N, C-alpha and C positions, 0 to 999 in steps of 0.2 A: 585362329590361334594367335594370340598376341606374341610378338617376339620380344624376348628380353635382350638386354645387352650388358656386357660387362666392361664396356668402354669406360676407362677411368681417366685417361690423359685429358687434362682441361682443354677443350676446344675454345680458343679465344673468340670472344664475341665480335661480330662485325660492328663497325661504327654505326651503320644504318639500323642494325637491330637494337643496339643499346639506345641510340637516340630516339628511336621510335617508341621504345618502352617508356622512356623517361618523359617524353612529351605528353603522354597520356596522363601522367600525374596521378596522385592518389593511389590508395591500395585497391587493387582489383580483386574482388572476392569472386571465386568461381561459383557458377550456378550450382545449386545443390542437386546432386543426382539422387535417385531413390535409394541407391545402396551406399551412399556416402553419409557417414554420421554428421548430424547437425553440428557436432562439436568441431568440425573442420574449420569453422570461421571464429575469429576473435570475438569475444563477448564483452570486452571492456577496453576502454582507451588507456587504461593504466597497465603497462606491460612490466611484469616482474619475472624473476626466477621463481617459477611456480613451486619449486621444491623448497627453496629458501636461501638463506645466507649464513656464512660462518660468522661467529661473534666477532672475530678479529679481522674479517675481510671486508672488502668494499661492498657497499649496499646502494645500488642505484637502480632507478627505474626510469622508463621512457613513457611519456604521456603524449598520445596522439591528439593534437589540438591546434586550431588555427589562431588561438589567442597570441597576441604580440607582446603582452605584458606578463610578468611573472604571476604564477598562481600559488596559492597556499596548499601545501600538502600536509596531511595528517596521518601519523602512524597509529593505528588503533590495535589494541589487544583483542583477545578472543571474546571479551565481554563488551567490546565496543568503546572502551575508555581511551581517549586520546592520550598517548604517552610520549609523543614527540611531534613536532611539526616544524615547518620551514617553507622556503619558497623555491619554486622551480626555476630553472634557468632556461629561458627560450632559446631553442637552436634553429628554428625556422625550417626551411626546406631541407629534408634529408634525401639526397639523391637516390641511393639504392632502393629505398622503400617507397619513394614517391609520396611521402607523407610530410606533414609539418608537425614538428615535435618539440616537447620540452624534456628536460632531464631533471629528475628529483634525486637528491643525494641524502640518504639518511644513514650514512656510514657511522656517525657518532653514536648510534644506538647499538649497544653491544650486549644487551641482556637477553639471555636465551628465553625462548618461549615458543609456543605453537599457536597457529590460527591468527597470526598477524594479518592486517589488511592495510594497504596504503590507499588513502582516498584523496582524490584530486578533482576539484571542479565538478562535483556530483557523480563522479565515477569512482568505483572501488575495484582494486585489483583482485586477482585470485588470492585465496588465503595461502600463507607460506609460514615457514618456521625460521627461527634463528637458533642454531644449536651446533655444537662442536662436532657431533657425530653425523652431521648432515649427509655426508657422502659415503658412510660405511656400507650401506646396502648397494649403492650403485657401483662401488668398487668391485664387489663380488658379482653382481648381476651382469655388468658389462664384460667381465672376464668369462662368465658362464656362457655367454654367447658362443664362444669358440667350442666348447664342449657340445652344445646343441648342433653346431655346424659339422661335427666330426663325421667323416665317412669311414665305412669299414668296421664299425663297432655298434653294438646295440646301445641305444640311449635308454638308460634304466629309470623306471618310475621312482625308485627309491632315492634317485639323485635329482630328478627334474620334475617329479609329479606325473600323474597318469596322463594328463592332457598332452604332454610333450614326449612321452615315452614312444619308442618306435624300434622296430628290428633294425639290424645293421643293413646299410645300404651298400650296394656295389661290391659284393663279395662273391659273386657268381652263383648265388641262390636264385633259382627261377622266380620271377621272369628276368631278373638282372643278368646281363652278360658278364658283369663283374669287372673288377680292376686287378685281378690277380694274374691274368695272362692277357694283356692288352696289345693288340697289333697296331702297327703304325698305319697312318694314311698311305694310300698307294704312292709308291716311289720313295717313300721316306726311309723305310727299313724293311728287312725281310725276316724279323724275328718278333717275339713278344716279350713284354716286360711286365714284372710284378710292381704295380704302382698303387697298391691299396693304401688305405689310410688318408691322413691329411684332413684338411677342412674344405668343405664345399665353399666355393669362393663367395657367392652372393646368394641371389634367390633361385639360382639354377643349380645343376648338379656338376658343373665344370670345376676343375682344380687347375690353378694356374701358378706356375713357378714364379713368374715376375711379380704378381701381386702377393703370392704366399711369402716371398722372400722378405719384402719390406714389412709385411704384417707380423711375421715371426720376429723380425728384428725389433719392432716396437714393443712387442709383448715381453721379449727378454730384457730390452733396454729398460722397461718399467721396473723390473726387478733389480737390475743393476743400479739404476739411479737411486732406488729406495735403500739399497744396501750401502751405497756411499753416504747416505744421509743417516744411516743408522736406524732406519724405519722398516726394514725388510721383514720383520716378524709378522706384519699383517698380510704379507704375501707368501708366508712360509707354508710348511707342510700342514695339511689338514685345515687350510683356510678357505678352500674352494670345494664345490660339489663336483669332484672328479673321481673316477674309479681308482686312481693311483694314490689317493690321500692316505697317509700313514706310512709311506715308504721311505721317509727320511729326506726326501727331495722336496724343495719348495713347490707347491702346487702350480704356481705360475710356470715354472720351468717344466713341470710334467705336461702342462697343456701345450707349451711350445714344442716339446719333444714329439708330440703326435704329428705336428706338421713337419718338424725337421726330418723325421724318418721318411715321410713322403717325399720331401724335397731330395733326399739322397737317393731314394729309389728311382727318381727321374733322371739320374745320371746315366749317360750312355756307357755300357760296359766296356772293359778293356778288350781290345781285339776287333772292336767294331768301328765303322767309320764315324768320325767325330767323337771318339772315345774321350770321356771326361767332361763333355759338355752336357748340358741339361736340355731334355725335351722341353719345349716351350710350354706345353699345356696338354691336358687330357680331358676330353668331354664327349658328349653324345655326338653321333653323326649328323643329327638334326635337332632342332629345338624341341624339347618336350612340352607337352600341354600343361595347362594350369587347371586344377592343381595336379600334382603327381607326387606320391610318397617316394622317398629315395629307394626303398626296397622294391617298389612297383615299377621302376623305370626299365622298360624293356629295350631301349635303344642300344644298338651296338656302340661301343666305346672305342676311341681312337687316340693314338699318340700322335702329336704334331711335331713337325721338324725341329730339331734343336735351334736354339737361338743364343747369340752372344749375351744378350741382356739376361735371359734366364740363367745362363751359366754363371754370370757375375753376381746375380742375386743369390744363387746357391753358395758361391764362394764367400760372400760377405756374411750371410746368415750362419753358415757352418763355422767360419772363423770366430765369430762372436760366440757361438756355442762352445768352441774349444776353450775360450777364456772363462766363460761364466759357469759352465757345468763342471769344471775340473774339481772344485772342492767336494762335489757331490757324487761324481761318477767319472773318474779319471779315464776309464777305458772308453767311455762314450765320447768324452772330450777328444781323445786321440782319434776316434773314428771320424768325428766332425773335422778335425784339422786335416786328416788325410784326404777327405772329400773336398775340402776347401782348396788345398794345394793342387789337386788334380783338376779342379774346375778352373782355377787361375791359369794353370799352364795351357789348358785347352782353349780358354778365351784368348790368351796371347797368340796361340797358333791359328785361331779363327776369329779375328777381331771385328769382322763386319758381316756376320751371318744374322740377318734381320728377319723377324717374323713378318710375314706379308700382311698389310692392312686388309687385303681381300679375304683372309682366312677367318671369316666371321659367321659361318653357318654352324649352328649348334653351340656356339660359345664366342665370347668376345675375342677380338684379335690381339689386343695388347701389343700393337705395333709400336716400335721404338727404333728409329734409325740413328739416334745420337746416343752412343753408349760410353763415351769418354767419362761421363759422370759416374756410371756404374763401375768402370775401372778404378776411378779414384776412391769410391766408397769401399770396394773390395780390397784394394791395396791398403787402405787405412786400417780395416779390420784385421787383415793378415799381419800388418806391422804390429798392431797392438797385441795380437796373439803371440807372435814369435820374436819381435824385435830384430828381425833379420834384415840385413842391408838391401837385399834385392827389393823387398817390399817398401822399405823407406825410400829407396831411390824412385820406385814407381810413384810413390806419394809426392815427393818433392819435384819430380819432373813433370807432373801433370799440370796442365794449364788451370785446372780447377783449384789448384792449391793457393794461388794467389788471385784467382778471378774475383771480381766484385759481384758476380752474378750467382755464386753458389747458393745464396739465399735469395730467391726471386720474390717479386712482390706477390706472387701467388703461392708462396710456401713451397714445401717439398712434396713429393708425391711418387707413385710407382715409376713414373718416367723421368723424374727429376730428383736424383738421389745424392747429388754432390754435397748437399747440406748434411746428409747423414755422415759422410766422411769427415766433415768439419766437427760435428758433434762428438764423434768418437775421439778425434785428436784433441779436442778441447777438454775432455773429461777423463780419459784413460791415460795413466802415466806412460810416457813414451820417451824415446831418446832423441827427439827433435830438438835443435837448439832452442834455447829459452825464448829468443826473439821470434822464432817461428811459432812456438806455442802461444805466446802473447798476441801475436797477430791473429792467429786462428780464433783464440778466445775473444778478441776484440770484435772479429767478424760476427760472432754469435750475438754479442750485445748490440752491435750495430743493427742487425736484423731485427732484433727485439725492439729496439728503439723505433725502428720503422713501423712495426706493428702497433706499438703504443701510440705513435703519432696518428696513425690511420684511425685507431679507435677513438682518440680524442676528438677527431674531426667529424665523427658520425654520431647521429642521434641514438643509435643502438649499439655503439661501442663494438663494432665488428672489425677484426683485423684485416679483412679482405677488401680489395678495391671494388669499385662500383661495377667493373666488368668481370668480377671474380666469381659470379654466381653461375658456375657451370656444373656439369655432372659431378655429384659428390662434394658440393661446396661445404657441407657440414664437416666432412673429413679434413678439408682444407683449413677450416677454422680451428679444429682440434689439433691439427699438426702445427699451426702457428703458435698455439698455446704451449706445446712441447718446447718450442724454441725459447719462448719467454720464460718458461720455468727453468730451463737450463741456464739462461742468462742470470736469473736470480740466484741459482746455485753458485755460479762463478763469481758473482760480485757481492752477494749479500744484500742487494738493493731490493727493498720491498715493493718497489714499483712493478717489478716483473712478476711477482707472485700475484699482485693485485690484478694485473692484466691477464694472466692466465686464468685466474678465477672468474673474471668478468666474461671470458669466452664461454664458460660454463653457463653463465646467466643467459647468454644468447641461445644456447642449444636448449635450455630448459624453459623458455617462454618469453624472455625479453627480446622479442624480434618482431618483424613486420606483421606477422600473422597472430601474435599472442599465443602461440602453440608450442608446447614442448615436443621436440623431435625425437625424444627418447621414450619408447614404449613403457608404460607403467609409471612414469615419473611426471608428476604435475597434474593440476586439475583438468587440463585439456591437453592430451598428448596424442601422438600419432598412434594408430592402431591397425592400419591396413597395409603395412609395407609389403612390397612385391616379394613373394616367396612361394615356392611350390608346396610346401608342407604347412607353413603358418598361414593358412589361406581361408581363415573363417569367413571372409567377405564373400567368398565363392562357394563355400561348403560349410554349413553351420556345425558339422561334426568335426571340423578341424579347428585347432587353436589359433588365436591371434599370435603375433610374435611375442616371444617371452619378454619380461621386464628387462630393460637394459639394452635393447636393440636400437641402434641409431639409424634413422632415415637419411637418405642421401642428401635431401634438402633442396632449397630453391635452385632451379636450372633454367635460366632464361633462353637456353637453346630449344626448349620445348620439343624434345626428341622422342616423343611417343604420342600415339593418337589421342589418348585422354588429355594429356597436357595441351596438345594443339587444339582440342575441342573446348576445353574448360578454362584455359588460362591465357588465350590470346590477348595481348595488350597489357599483361601484367608488368608492374615494375619488377626489376630483376630480383630483389630480395623477397618478393611475394610470389615468385613463380613455382608454387608448390601446391600439390593437392594430395590428401591422404586417401588415395585410391590404389588398390592393389595392382591395377593395370597401368598405373603411371610409373613405369619402371625408371624413366629418366629423372623423376624427382623423388621417388619413394621406395627405391630398392634398398636392401641392406647389403653390406660387403665387409669382409674381414678387414680391409684396409681402412675402413672408417671406424669400425668398432675398436680397432687397435689403439689409435690415439685416444679415443674416448676412455678406454680402460686405463691407459697411461695417465690421462688427466684425472680421472676419478680417484685413482690410487694416490696421486700427488695431492689433490684437494682434501683427501680424507686424512692425511697426516696431521697430527696435532702439532701446533707450533707452541713456542714457549708462552705465548699469550693467547693460545686458541681456545682455552677452556672458558666456561661461563664466568664472567667477573662477579666477585661477591661484593655485596653492598658495603661500602666503606665510608658511608656518610648518612647523616640523618638530618632532615630539614623540617623546620616548623615555620608556618606562614600564619602570621597574626595580624588581623585587621585592627588597626589602633583606633581609627575613627572612620565613620561613613556619613554621608549626607545624600541628599536626593539624587545627585549626578556624579559624586565623586567619593574618593576614599584615600586613606593612607594605610600602609601596611609595612610590617617589619618582617624580614626574612632572616632566619638564623640557620647557619650551616655548622653541623658538628662533624669533626673528623673522627669516625669510629674505627678507622684502620690502624695498623701498627706502625706506619711510617708517615712522615709529615707530607702534607700537600703543598707543593711549591708551584704556585700559579693555578688559578682555578676559573672555571666557567660553569655557571649554574644555568640550567635551561628548564623551562616549563611552559605549559600552554594555559591560557585563561579560558575556562569552560563557558564563561558568560560574555565573551566578546570584550572584555575590559581593555582599555588602552592606557598604557603608562605615559604620563606626561612629564615626570621628572623623577630623579632618583639621587640618593646620596650614599656615600661610602662604596659605591660600585658604579661601573659604567654599564648602563642598561640600554639595550636596543630591542625593537619589536618589529616582526614582519607578520602581518595577519594575526593569528592568535598566538604565535610562538614568541617567546620572550627569552632573551639571553642576558645574563649578568656576568661582567668580568670584574676581577679584582682590581683594587687600586694598588699603587706601589707599596703602600705601607701595610696592607693586609693580605698580600699574596701568599703568605705562608701560614698554614693552619697545622699546629702540632698535634700529634695524636691525643685525642681526648679533648682538644681545644675547640672553641667556637669562634665564628666571626658572624657579624650581622651587618645588614644594609637596609635601606628603606626605599620605598616607592610611593609615589602618588600617581593616581590615575582617575579615569572617568568610566562611567558605566551607564547602561540604560536598561532598566527593568530590574534584573537581579544581580547580585555581586557575589557569586559562589567562589569559594577559595579553590585554587588549584590543588590537585591531590597527588600528582606524579612529578618528580624532579630527577634530573640527571646532573651529575658533577663530573665534568671532564668525560662525558659520554657514558658513564656508569650510573645505573639507577640507585637512588638513595632510598633508605627506609623511611 
């Protein structure tokens, strides 16, 4: 029986392990097992976001090649016509992937369409779309993951489809022992607790307050950020497939409430030892086999000793609840605030009660012996919720309030939560001095700048360092995107939005394996994440994970037998295999899908320039004369839009390989088949309805076909 693990804290890679992986060089492809789909390996050297790109967003691809000089890229539409072209930028050796790569940037193409393909040096990418509604379905599917993971409620076919429907798990219906009256482990307590509900944490049936706290916080924060931006309608009531739809409360908050109720049930009752603290976790006494339906789990369930870390997760998530839920359910907000206050007081009285690392039978340990960051996060949320001096003093007296390490190079995570405190204080109005708020906000943008710098230095534009490919690295990538998005909100600087969107490119196929890590998204996507019910690879009667489920991702620690057998010698960014038994690379977890859902909701928002641009120009290309090896032509551009064009660049590709040798009335350059013409000073302005013309002279061999597609300042012309 394979053991799963819910270990989430990033184990830092040893220098020897990292160096050994890099010395091997190149992408290590795992040998194909009989039950591993052939799609597990990349099929093209041209790596793109296989879902697509937003019209107004960055559009970059990575090309695996040993070429040392630039290569020509061509963007082709669904009919195969070249509509844009340019030159790649050689990047050479990319340390995390062990590959030699180029980068192709086609961001100037802003015209919506489907079935685009990027071709470079004889290789073509997977097909992809360019459209403003690109992420609408992922926004809902990534959030639906949490409904699928619910414990203690039947998952109804009318909401999820017959393949994913199942009876309620762990409600005491045989063979379940149930979560309605759960005893503690021996010596922990002498009573039972009703801890039904909540989300199954990952691929097992455990429920963990530490991981549940940060996951709930991210889900609620996604709504909170959208509301600040005036974009919360897309996350409102009746926007998700949940049983509570239509109740007047935003569906995202309904989903979070399912977990919040569980978190508060995990609080030790008044009159008991450690009253107000939170039990660390509840799960089976031993690991369950694969596969096992939740309702068929016959294992006894146990509560594990309270911990300070779990208690502070409860305090932070419940305090956030008190703020965000108040407009929709004031009584529930009061209940959350009461639980948060009790948890805070209990944590202050018991500041060093740690979950033992050895407590890993039947569930992950989630051990964390540094909880000063959790104190800071919880204090920030309680201060934001109440404005009370005691919580403000806890914020300002914390070493994390001025520490340069609140945003680590590895991002935030379940064991590293100081950054969450900073994000709260940077975005929620509070009574801190203006200089304090400015410094906190500057720390957010500084962290985002660090992620952007790392992305710029890597061939796959990943915000994590070369030794950051540990358990759940994809969650780390998505968490970094959250920070960049908030930096963009604080500053209005478009670089941060572009960086956040490019992390989505990585998750959806622009990576060392050319694989989308999100089930159901992309031409080649993960299909066999480690899960006890979504276990089609083990039992054909069971479903694969539902669309929108994020795999943990590359983990150079190789902490499961399948990874150790199939991936030895892999470069860090390639240490992944789409096999259900590779739990250290291919499990799912709520704390990875939470930032994915956050990011998908953010990416799905329409910006002021996010819709498909309309054609505001018309171009005629007229060959004036031609001879055996050469030609002259006049290009005329008409402004068909309602406003003047002030400065222009016209681009096209020659279908016959023609070469421009000279030009007049414009500055013309050429790279491969791609041609670009820029205005002269005297004709930079084209009034509405007016035209401007320029001429070119060139050479050809064979035929001299005229170009048929032109873009003006990145927009297609008629």
